[in-house]
C-alpha positions as a Markdown table, in Angstrom:
| # | Residue | x | y | z |
|---|---|---|---|---|
| 1 | Met | 87.0 | 104.8 | 97.7 |
| 2 | Thr | 86.6 | 104.7 | 93.7 |
| 3 | Arg | 88.2 | 108.0 | 93.7 |
| 4 | Leu | 91.0 | 107.8 | 95.9 |
| 5 | Pro | 93.6 | 106.4 | 92.8 |
| 6 | Ser | 91.6 | 109.1 | 90.5 |
| 7 | Leu | 92.7 | 111.8 | 93.0 |
| 8 | Thr | 95.8 | 109.8 | 93.5 |
| 9 | Leu | 96.7 | 110.4 | 90.0 |
| 10 | Leu | 95.6 | 113.9 | 89.6 |
| 11 | Ala | 98.2 | 115.1 | 92.6 |
| 12 | Leu | 101.0 | 112.6 | 91.0 |
| 13 | Thr | 100.4 | 114.6 | 87.8 |
| 14 | Leu | 100.1 | 118.1 | 89.0 |
| 15 | Leu | 103.1 | 117.4 | 91.2 |
| 16 | Leu | 104.9 | 116.9 | 87.9 |
| 17 | Ala | 103.5 | 119.5 | 86.0 |
| 18 | Ala | 104.9 | 121.6 | 88.3 |
| 19 | Pro | 108.4 | 124.3 | 87.3 |
| 20 | Ser | 111.3 | 122.6 | 89.0 |
| 21 | Pro | 114.0 | 125.9 | 89.8 |
| 22 | Gly | 116.3 | 123.3 | 88.8 |
| 23 | Leu | 114.3 | 122.5 | 85.5 |
| 24 | Ala | 114.3 | 126.6 | 84.9 |
| 25 | Ala | 118.2 | 127.5 | 84.9 |
| 26 | Pro | 121.4 | 125.6 | 85.5 |
| 27 | Ser | 121.8 | 125.8 | 89.5 |
| 28 | Asp | 125.4 | 124.4 | 89.4 |
| 29 | Pro | 127.9 | 125.6 | 86.7 |
| 30 | Gln | 129.1 | 122.3 | 86.7 |
| 31 | Asp | 126.5 | 120.9 | 85.3 |
| 32 | Ser | 127.0 | 122.3 | 82.6 |
| 33 | Ala | 130.3 | 121.2 | 82.5 |
| 34 | Arg | 128.9 | 117.6 | 82.9 |
| 35 | Gly | 127.2 | 117.9 | 79.7 |
| 36 | Leu | 123.4 | 118.2 | 81.6 |
| 37 | Asp | 121.2 | 120.4 | 79.7 |
| 38 | Leu | 118.2 | 121.5 | 82.1 |
| 39 | His | 116.4 | 123.0 | 79.5 |
| 40 | Ala | 115.7 | 119.6 | 77.3 |
| 41 | Pro | 112.5 | 117.8 | 77.3 |
| 42 | Leu | 112.0 | 115.4 | 79.8 |
| 43 | Glu | 110.2 | 112.3 | 78.4 |
| 44 | Leu | 107.8 | 110.7 | 81.1 |
| 45 | Arg | 106.1 | 107.4 | 82.3 |
| 46 | Ile | 102.3 | 108.1 | 82.8 |
| 47 | Lys | 100.2 | 105.0 | 83.3 |
| 48 | Pro | 97.5 | 105.2 | 81.9 |
| 49 | Leu | 98.2 | 107.1 | 78.8 |
| 50 | Pro | 95.5 | 109.8 | 77.4 |
| 51 | Ser | 93.3 | 107.5 | 74.9 |
| 52 | Gly | 95.3 | 108.0 | 71.3 |
| 53 | Val | 98.5 | 108.8 | 73.0 |
| 54 | Arg | 101.7 | 107.0 | 72.2 |
| 55 | Lys | 103.6 | 108.7 | 74.4 |
| 56 | Val | 104.2 | 112.0 | 76.8 |
| 57 | Arg | 106.8 | 114.7 | 77.0 |
| 58 | Leu | 107.6 | 117.4 | 79.4 |
| 59 | Glu | 109.4 | 121.1 | 77.9 |
| 60 | Pro | 109.8 | 124.5 | 78.6 |
| 61 | Asp | 107.2 | 126.2 | 77.3 |
| 62 | Gly | 110.2 | 129.2 | 77.0 |
| 63 | Ala | 107.4 | 131.2 | 79.4 |
| 64 | Asp | 109.3 | 130.4 | 83.1 |
| 65 | Gly | 106.4 | 127.4 | 82.4 |
| 66 | His | 106.1 | 123.9 | 81.5 |
| 67 | Val | 104.2 | 122.1 | 78.8 |
| 68 | Tyr | 102.9 | 118.7 | 77.9 |
| 69 | Val | 103.9 | 117.3 | 74.1 |
| 70 | Leu | 101.8 | 114.4 | 73.9 |
| 71 | Thr | 102.3 | 112.3 | 70.7 |
| 72 | Arg | 99.7 | 110.7 | 69.5 |
| 73 | Leu | 99.5 | 107.4 | 67.7 |
| 74 | Asp | 99.4 | 108.7 | 63.8 |
| 75 | Gly | 102.9 | 110.6 | 65.0 |
| 76 | Ser | 101.1 | 114.0 | 65.4 |
| 77 | Glu | 101.7 | 116.3 | 68.8 |
| 78 | Glu | 99.6 | 118.3 | 71.3 |
| 79 | Arg | 101.0 | 120.5 | 73.4 |
| 80 | Val | 98.5 | 120.8 | 76.5 |
| 81 | Arg | 99.1 | 122.8 | 79.9 |
| 82 | Pro | 99.4 | 120.7 | 83.1 |
| 83 | Asp | 96.1 | 121.4 | 84.3 |
| 84 | Glu | 94.7 | 120.0 | 80.8 |
| 85 | Leu | 96.1 | 116.6 | 80.6 |
| 86 | Ala | 95.3 | 116.3 | 84.4 |
| 87 | Ser | 91.6 | 116.8 | 83.6 |
| 88 | Arg | 91.7 | 114.5 | 80.7 |
| 89 | Leu | 93.3 | 111.9 | 82.4 |
| 90 | Tyr | 90.8 | 112.5 | 85.8 |
| 91 | Asp | 88.1 | 112.3 | 83.4 |
| 92 | Glu | 89.1 | 109.5 | 81.3 |
| 93 | Ser | 89.8 | 107.7 | 84.5 |
| 94 | Arg | 85.8 | 108.0 | 85.9 |
| 95 | Gln | 84.9 | 106.5 | 82.6 |
| 96 | Gln | 86.3 | 103.4 | 83.0 |
| 97 | Ser | 84.2 | 100.2 | 84.0 |
| 98 | Trp | 84.0 | 99.7 | 87.5 |
| 99 | Leu | 86.4 | 96.0 | 87.0 |
| 100 | Met | 88.8 | 97.5 | 85.2 |
| 101 | Arg | 89.5 | 100.0 | 88.2 |
| 102 | Leu | 89.1 | 97.4 | 90.7 |
| 103 | Leu | 91.9 | 95.6 | 88.6 |
| 104 | Asn | 93.9 | 98.9 | 87.9 |
| 105 | Ile | 94.0 | 98.1 | 84.1 |
| 106 | Thr | 93.3 | 100.2 | 81.1 |
| 107 | Ser | 92.7 | 97.8 | 78.3 |
| 108 | Pro | 91.6 | 94.4 | 77.5 |
| 109 | Ala | 94.9 | 93.6 | 77.5 |
| 110 | Gly | 95.4 | 94.6 | 80.8 |
| 111 | Met | 92.8 | 92.0 | 81.1 |
| 112 | Ala | 94.4 | 89.2 | 79.9 |
| 113 | Trp | 97.8 | 89.5 | 82.3 |
| 114 | Val | 95.2 | 89.6 | 85.4 |
| 115 | Ala | 93.8 | 86.4 | 83.9 |
| 116 | Leu | 97.4 | 84.8 | 83.7 |
| 117 | Gly | 98.4 | 86.2 | 87.2 |
| 118 | Leu | 95.4 | 84.7 | 88.7 |
| 119 | Leu | 95.8 | 81.9 | 86.8 |
| 120 | Gly | 99.3 | 81.6 | 88.3 |
| 121 | Gln | 97.8 | 82.1 | 92.1 |
| 122 | Leu | 95.4 | 79.1 | 91.8 |
| 123 | Leu | 97.9 | 76.9 | 90.4 |
| 124 | Phe | 100.3 | 78.7 | 93.8 |
| 125 | Thr | 96.9 | 77.6 | 96.0 |
| 126 | Gly | 96.2 | 74.6 | 94.3 |
| 127 | Arg | 99.9 | 73.5 | 95.6 |
| 128 | Met | 99.1 | 73.3 | 99.0 |
| 129 | Ile | 95.6 | 72.0 | 98.6 |
| 130 | Leu | 97.2 | 68.9 | 96.1 |
| 131 | Gln | 100.2 | 68.2 | 98.7 |
| 132 | Trp | 97.4 | 68.8 | 102.2 |
| 133 | Leu | 95.2 | 66.0 | 100.0 |
| 134 | Val | 98.5 | 63.4 | 99.4 |
| 135 | Ser | 99.4 | 63.6 | 103.1 |
| 136 | Glu | 96.3 | 63.1 | 104.6 |
| 137 | Arg | 96.4 | 60.1 | 102.4 |
| 138 | Ser | 98.9 | 58.5 | 103.5 |
| 139 | Arg | 98.6 | 59.6 | 107.0 |
| 140 | Arg | 102.0 | 61.3 | 107.0 |
| 141 | Ser | 103.5 | 64.5 | 105.8 |
| 142 | Val | 104.0 | 63.7 | 102.0 |
| 143 | Val | 105.3 | 66.4 | 99.0 |
| 144 | Pro | 104.2 | 65.0 | 95.6 |
| 145 | Val | 106.0 | 65.9 | 92.9 |
| 146 | Gly | 102.7 | 67.6 | 91.6 |
| 147 | Phe | 103.4 | 70.3 | 94.1 |
| 148 | Trp | 106.8 | 71.4 | 92.4 |
| 149 | Trp | 105.6 | 71.7 | 89.0 |
| 150 | Met | 102.6 | 73.5 | 90.5 |
| 151 | Ser | 104.7 | 75.4 | 92.3 |
| 152 | Leu | 107.3 | 75.8 | 89.0 |
| 153 | Val | 104.7 | 76.6 | 87.0 |
| 154 | Gly | 102.6 | 79.0 | 89.1 |
| 155 | Ala | 105.6 | 81.1 | 90.2 |
| 156 | Thr | 106.7 | 81.3 | 85.8 |
| 157 | Met | 102.6 | 82.3 | 85.3 |
| 158 | Leu | 103.2 | 85.0 | 88.4 |
| 159 | Leu | 106.9 | 86.4 | 87.4 |
| 160 | Ala | 105.4 | 87.0 | 84.3 |
| 161 | Tyr | 102.2 | 89.2 | 85.3 |
| 162 | Phe | 104.6 | 90.9 | 87.9 |
| 163 | Leu | 107.1 | 92.2 | 85.5 |
| 164 | Trp | 104.1 | 93.4 | 83.4 |
| 165 | Arg | 103.1 | 95.2 | 86.1 |
| 166 | Arg | 106.7 | 96.2 | 87.1 |
| 167 | Asp | 106.6 | 95.4 | 90.6 |
| 168 | Ile | 109.6 | 94.5 | 91.8 |
| 169 | Val | 108.1 | 93.2 | 95.2 |
| 170 | Gly | 106.4 | 90.4 | 93.4 |
| 171 | Val | 109.3 | 89.7 | 90.8 |
| 172 | Leu | 112.1 | 89.2 | 93.7 |
| 173 | Gly | 109.9 | 86.7 | 95.4 |
| 174 | Gln | 108.2 | 84.6 | 92.5 |
| 175 | Ala | 112.0 | 84.5 | 91.5 |
| 176 | Ala | 113.9 | 83.4 | 94.2 |
| 177 | Gly | 111.2 | 80.2 | 94.5 |
| 178 | Trp | 112.3 | 79.4 | 91.1 |
| 179 | Ile | 115.3 | 77.9 | 91.7 |
| 180 | Val | 114.1 | 75.9 | 94.7 |
| 181 | Tyr | 111.4 | 74.7 | 92.7 |
| 182 | Ile | 113.6 | 73.5 | 89.8 |
| 183 | Arg | 116.4 | 71.7 | 91.9 |
| 184 | Asn | 113.6 | 69.9 | 93.9 |
| 185 | Leu | 112.7 | 68.5 | 90.4 |
| 186 | Trp | 116.0 | 67.8 | 89.2 |
| 187 | Leu | 116.7 | 65.9 | 92.4 |
| 188 | Ile | 113.9 | 64.3 | 92.4 |
| 189 | Tyr | 114.1 | 63.0 | 88.7 |
| 190 | Arg | 118.3 | 62.2 | 89.3 |
| 191 | Glu | 117.1 | 59.8 | 92.0 |
| 192 | His | 114.6 | 58.1 | 88.9 |
| 193 | Ala | 116.8 | 57.9 | 86.7 |
| 194 | Pro | 119.0 | 54.9 | 87.9 |
| 195 | Glu | 115.7 | 53.2 | 88.7 |
| 196 | Ser | 114.4 | 53.4 | 84.4 |
| 197 | Ala | 117.6 | 52.5 | 83.4 |
């Protein structure tokens, strides 16, 4: 089961590396008229990047194939064949700790982001426990102000986490709730404002 993400990454890398007839020569004369350069290098977003590499681009090798150009952190470049890059990514993924594979992260900074997401989820779960305890004590359904604050803070933390993960489903889910939480807090404090005055 732990081999599944590694094998998926390997398959995706090989799929992206396969030469495409569309990259070899313009298939439509209108492509040239529109200014599309099908022989231009293509910058790729590979996650995780190989260690010591800042960015990766794919470019034709001049022999009807393609080569990956790895730009290292120091600015130097290394050209590798698709199978070499796939092998390097596979080997590096196998060297990760079980925890990093479990959390799907590649660096200690990723651990901080996962901790932020887990704390946000804990607040989100805690708001329901708070509401349940207050309702039990009152012997009727009550939504305390703390419920809305925990919702807002938890949603903000989860929104930041999902933005880091680039997870559109999570971003949309948390952003939509944000409006509801702010509106409820605004209504609660607007209602109490005349009392305090």
